[in-house]
ZAKOLLO-239873 format. One line per 3 residues: for each residue x, y, z of C-alpha. Coordinates in steps of 0.25 Angstrom, whole numbers, plus 5000, padded with zeros to 4 digits. Last residue first. Example, Ala and Ser with C-alpha at 12.3 -4.5 7.8 and 13.67 -1.06 7.14 Angstrom:
residues 2
5055 4996 5029 ~ 5049 4982 5031
***
This chain:
residues 322
4813 4844 5004 ~ 4826 4844 4996 ~ 4836 4853 5003
4840 4868 5001 ~ 4850 4878 5006 ~ 4849 4891 4999
4860 4899 4991 ~ 4870 4909 4996 ~ 4882 4912 4987
4877 4925 4981 ~ 4873 4932 4994 ~ 4866 4944 4987
4853 4941 4994 ~ 4850 4943 5009 ~ 4847 4932 5019
4857 4938 5029 ~ 4865 4925 5030 ~ 4871 4919 5042
4882 4909 5039 ~ 4887 4894 5040 ~ 4899 4892 5032
4905 4878 5029 ~ 4920 4877 5030 ~ 4933 4884 5028
4936 4875 5016 ~ 4923 4879 5009 ~ 4908 4878 5012
4902 4892 5009 ~ 4889 4887 5014 ~ 4878 4888 5025
4869 4900 5026 ~ 4859 4903 5038 ~ 4848 4912 5033
4845 4926 5033 ~ 4836 4936 5041 ~ 4847 4940 5050
4844 4931 5062 ~ 4846 4919 5054 ~ 4836 4910 5046
4839 4895 5045 ~ 4835 4889 5031 ~ 4849 4889 5025
4855 4898 5015 ~ 4866 4891 5007 ~ 4880 4896 5005
4890 4893 4994 ~ 4901 4883 4994 ~ 4891 4873 4997
4898 4860 4996 ~ 4912 4855 5002 ~ 4918 4842 4998
4925 4832 5007 ~ 4915 4822 5004 ~ 4909 4817 5017
4913 4829 5026 ~ 4910 4839 5015 ~ 4896 4832 5013
4894 4832 5028 ~ 4897 4847 5029 ~ 4889 4851 5016
4876 4843 5021 ~ 4877 4846 5036 ~ 4878 4861 5034
4867 4862 5024 ~ 4858 4854 5033 ~ 4862 4862 5045
4859 4875 5038 ~ 4844 4870 5036 ~ 4839 4869 5022
4828 4875 5014 ~ 4819 4865 5007 ~ 4819 4860 4993
4808 4854 4983 ~ 4803 4868 4981 ~ 4816 4872 4974
4812 4882 4963 ~ 4802 4892 4967 ~ 4802 4891 4982
4817 4890 4983 ~ 4819 4902 4973 ~ 4810 4910 4981
4817 4906 4994 ~ 4830 4911 4989 ~ 4824 4924 4985
4819 4926 5000 ~ 4832 4922 5006 ~ 4840 4932 4997
4846 4928 4984 ~ 4860 4928 4978 ~ 4860 4913 4976
4847 4905 4977 ~ 4846 4899 4963 ~ 4834 4896 4955
4830 4910 4950 ~ 4843 4913 4944 ~ 4843 4900 4935
4851 4889 4939 ~ 4866 4885 4936 ~ 4874 4897 4939
4865 4901 4951 ~ 4869 4887 4957 ~ 4857 4881 4965
4861 4877 4979 ~ 4872 4867 4983 ~ 4873 4853 4988
4858 4852 4988 ~ 4852 4845 5001 ~ 4844 4832 5002
4843 4832 5017 ~ 4841 4819 5025 ~ 4836 4820 5039
4840 4817 5053 ~ 4830 4824 5063 ~ 4828 4837 5071
4842 4842 5068 ~ 4847 4850 5080 ~ 4846 4866 5079
4860 4870 5084 ~ 4863 4879 5071 ~ 4849 4883 5070
4849 4891 5083 ~ 4861 4900 5078 ~ 4874 4900 5086
4881 4891 5077 ~ 4878 4901 5065 ~ 4888 4911 5071
4899 4902 5067 ~ 4904 4910 5055 ~ 4903 4923 5062
4914 4919 5071 ~ 4924 4915 5060 ~ 4930 4902 5055
4919 4893 5058 ~ 4916 4887 5045 ~ 4910 4873 5045
4917 4861 5039 ~ 4931 4866 5041 ~ 4945 4866 5034
4939 4860 5021 ~ 4935 4846 5016 ~ 4929 4842 5029
4935 4838 5043 ~ 4927 4835 5055 ~ 4927 4838 5070
4922 4852 5069 ~ 4911 4848 5059 ~ 4904 4840 5069
4902 4853 5078 ~ 4897 4860 5066 ~ 4887 4849 5063
4882 4850 5077 ~ 4880 4865 5076 ~ 4872 4863 5063
4863 4853 5071 ~ 4863 4838 5074 ~ 4859 4833 5088
4869 4823 5094 ~ 4869 4808 5093 ~ 4882 4808 5084
4875 4817 5075 ~ 4860 4819 5077 ~ 4848 4823 5068
4856 4821 5055 ~ 4856 4828 5042 ~ 4858 4817 5032
4862 4823 5019 ~ 4857 4820 5004 ~ 4866 4830 4996
4861 4836 4984 ~ 4866 4840 4970 ~ 4870 4826 4964
4858 4818 4969 ~ 4849 4830 4965 ~ 4854 4829 4950
4860 4839 4942 ~ 4856 4847 4930 ~ 4850 4859 4937
4856 4861 4951 ~ 4845 4865 4961 ~ 4833 4857 4955
4842 4844 4955 ~ 4837 4834 4944 ~ 4833 4821 4950
4842 4809 4953 ~ 4841 4812 4968 ~ 4825 4814 4967
4823 4801 4959 ~ 4832 4793 4969 ~ 4823 4798 4980
4825 4807 4992 ~ 4811 4811 4994 ~ 4807 4800 5003
4817 4806 5013 ~ 4828 4796 5016 ~ 4827 4788 5029
4833 4794 5042 ~ 4848 4792 5045 ~ 4851 4785 5058
4860 4791 5067 ~ 4869 4803 5063 ~ 4882 4797 5068
4894 4806 5064 ~ 4908 4799 5062 ~ 4910 4808 5049
4908 4796 5041 ~ 4895 4793 5049 ~ 4889 4807 5044
4891 4803 5029 ~ 4886 4789 5032 ~ 4873 4795 5038
4870 4802 5025 ~ 4877 4811 5016 ~ 4873 4807 5001
4879 4817 4991 ~ 4891 4808 4989 ~ 4882 4798 4982
4868 4803 4980 ~ 4862 4792 4972 ~ 4869 4781 4979
4866 4786 4993 ~ 4851 4788 4989 ~ 4850 4774 4984
4857 4768 4997 ~ 4848 4777 5006 ~ 4836 4772 4999
4840 4757 4999 ~ 4843 4758 5014 ~ 4830 4766 5018
4822 4756 5010 ~ 4828 4744 5017 ~ 4826 4750 5031
4811 4752 5027 ~ 4809 4738 5022 ~ 4815 4733 5035
4829 4727 5036 ~ 4836 4714 5039 ~ 4832 4706 5027
4836 4717 5018 ~ 4850 4717 5024 ~ 4852 4702 5021
4846 4704 5007 ~ 4856 4716 5004 ~ 4868 4708 5009
4865 4696 5000 ~ 4862 4706 4989 ~ 4875 4713 4990
4883 4700 4993 ~ 4878 4695 4979 ~ 4882 4708 4972
4896 4708 4978 ~ 4899 4694 4974 ~ 4907 4687 4985
4897 4676 4989 ~ 4895 4673 4974 ~ 4910 4672 4971
4911 4662 4983 ~ 4900 4654 4977 ~ 4907 4654 4964
4920 4649 4970 ~ 4913 4638 4978 ~ 4907 4633 4965
4893 4633 4961 ~ 4889 4619 4955 ~ 4874 4621 4958
4869 4635 4962 ~ 4870 4638 4977 ~ 4878 4652 4975
4869 4656 4964 ~ 4857 4652 4972 ~ 4861 4661 4984
4864 4673 4975 ~ 4851 4671 4968 ~ 4844 4671 4981
4851 4683 4986 ~ 4847 4691 4973 ~ 4833 4686 4975
4833 4691 4990 ~ 4839 4704 4986 ~ 4828 4706 4975
4816 4702 4984 ~ 4821 4711 4995 ~ 4823 4723 4986
4809 4723 4982 ~ 4804 4719 4996 ~ 4811 4731 5002
4805 4741 4992 ~ 4791 4735 4993 ~ 4792 4736 5009
4797 4750 5008 ~ 4785 4754 5000 ~ 4788 4758 4986
4789 4773 4981 ~ 4803 4772 4986 ~ 4807 4764 4974
4822 4759 4978 ~ 4817 4745 4981 ~ 4810 4745 4968
4823 4745 4960 ~ 4818 4744 4946 ~ 4828 4746 4934
4824 4734 4927 ~ 4812 4727 4934 ~ 4816 4721 4948
4823 4708 4947 ~ 4821 4697 4957 ~ 4834 4688 4959
4832 4675 4952 ~ 4845 4676 4944 ~ 4855 4686 4949
4864 4675 4956 ~ 4864 4667 4944 ~ 4869 4678 4936
4880 4680 4946 ~ 4884 4666 4945 ~ 4885 4667 4930
4894 4679 4932 ~ 4903 4671 4941 ~ 4904 4659 4931
4908 4669 4920 ~ 4919 4674 4929 ~ 4920 4688 4934
4934 4694 4933
***
């Protein structure tokens, strides 16, 4: 139980701390310069720490009350924040705040360096988030899944340039999968000779040119939930391109390694398999079709060659936000 005296002490700690207008958090406003964002938070943190110090030094305070202040989680939070602020640049602060906000909004749909590290994989320093990844975007309506928010229907995934110091590619991901256990028997299906032909294609060994963040849908538009013209299923490549151009201009086509990385890392992190259907990726094949990734079940993720024709009812299109 919090005593009346403790409550009074907390009120004293809060007095004198600079207060932004109700609901305003200027340090999260990415339209401001890094210096302005840093200074707004620095002023608040300094004011909080000064109030904590004054509360601990007030006349008549007892040792027990001073101890309560030292153990108060909020007080410790602001002391640690102020200490960290004094050791970082405005740019470093903005990156830290942006990452924290995005992580909180996305929850389990955030797969950054920590998700890789949990698999004992070092991906080096993560790049800053793209300026387009904002709170407003993540809380906006999803154009692919009516009635849902982008934060709930998309994954933000770090696609690394290197893993454990070696170039990253689809083949490297396949190699890593051989030593890790997901929610099924295998992570990438290799139970038939034809299922491994993709490994001999040039794209499979193409190294990632840079580390980058990809905001990728967890599934493509469901034909049962969107009008006929706004989904990709049962359509050939040209027809899918028409749908893309007309309705989803804010999205780009996606490489197979991006889809593979997103769903495999999600399964390793949460023991949950996405993508029961297939997605056509951007890589062409020798048959005039595309590389397809999907069918992620207990036997693993399938990587297949598609002939590009229509009639494949479970084949969608791999997209990511531009």
